[in-house]
C-alpha positions, 0 to 999 in steps of 0.5 A, a space after each residue: 492475478 499479477 501485480 500488473 494485472 491489479 495495477 491496471 485494475 486500479 488505473 481503470 477504476 480512476 480513469 472513471 473520474 476526472 475531477 481530483 476531488 472525486 478521485 480523492 473521495 474514491 481514495 477515502 471510500 477504498 480506506 473506509 472499506 479496509 478492514 481495520 488493523 487488529 490493535 495488536 499490530 498497532 505497534 511502534 515497530 509496525 509505524 511507518 517512519 516518514 509519514 506525517 500521519 500514522 501508518 501501521 503496516 503488518 506483513 506475514 508470509 503465507 504459503 510463500 506470499 506476503 500478506 499485507 495489512 494496514 491502517 492510518 489514522 488519516 482518511 486519503 493516507 489510509 486510502 493510499 496504503 489500501 491501493 498499495 496492499 491491494 496491488 502488492 499483497 499476497 504476492 511473493 517477496 521477489 515479485 514485490 521487489 521486481 514490481 514497477 509500480 506504474 499505477 502511482 503515476 498513471 492514475 495521477 496520484 504523485 502529482 496530487 499529493 502534497 510533498 509530505 504525503 508523497 514522502 509518505 508514500 515513498 516511506 510506505 513503499 520502502 517499508 513493504 520493500 524492506 519486508 520483502 528483502 527480509 522475508 526472501 532472506 529467510 525460510 518461512 516458519 509454519 
């Protein structure tokens, strides 16, 4: 599936709910369904600067595609990073760098986040794209 195909799936899921309390609950459920990040990845290097809550992001290259894993100590933020991983993980660095993440606005997330969470979301996207740039510049090692 392409990044846009996955974004369309996410948009469809969120369209089932009119009330933002239900959408927040969906985010929490998505975060709770995400497997926990291995403790060895909960390092200072993997901690995302700019997030009010603690968010760890681990990125690896597998068969030419970036594989992302993450965790947060805040329920809604964990759901947000889970959505980003779902949309972007297991795509090439180039696909990630070229992606227009329109689902964020389409589901209304942008306008329903507090300023600190919105900054955290931007920090998560920036960190993922920074990894994508780094991976695109070096050959994959086995």
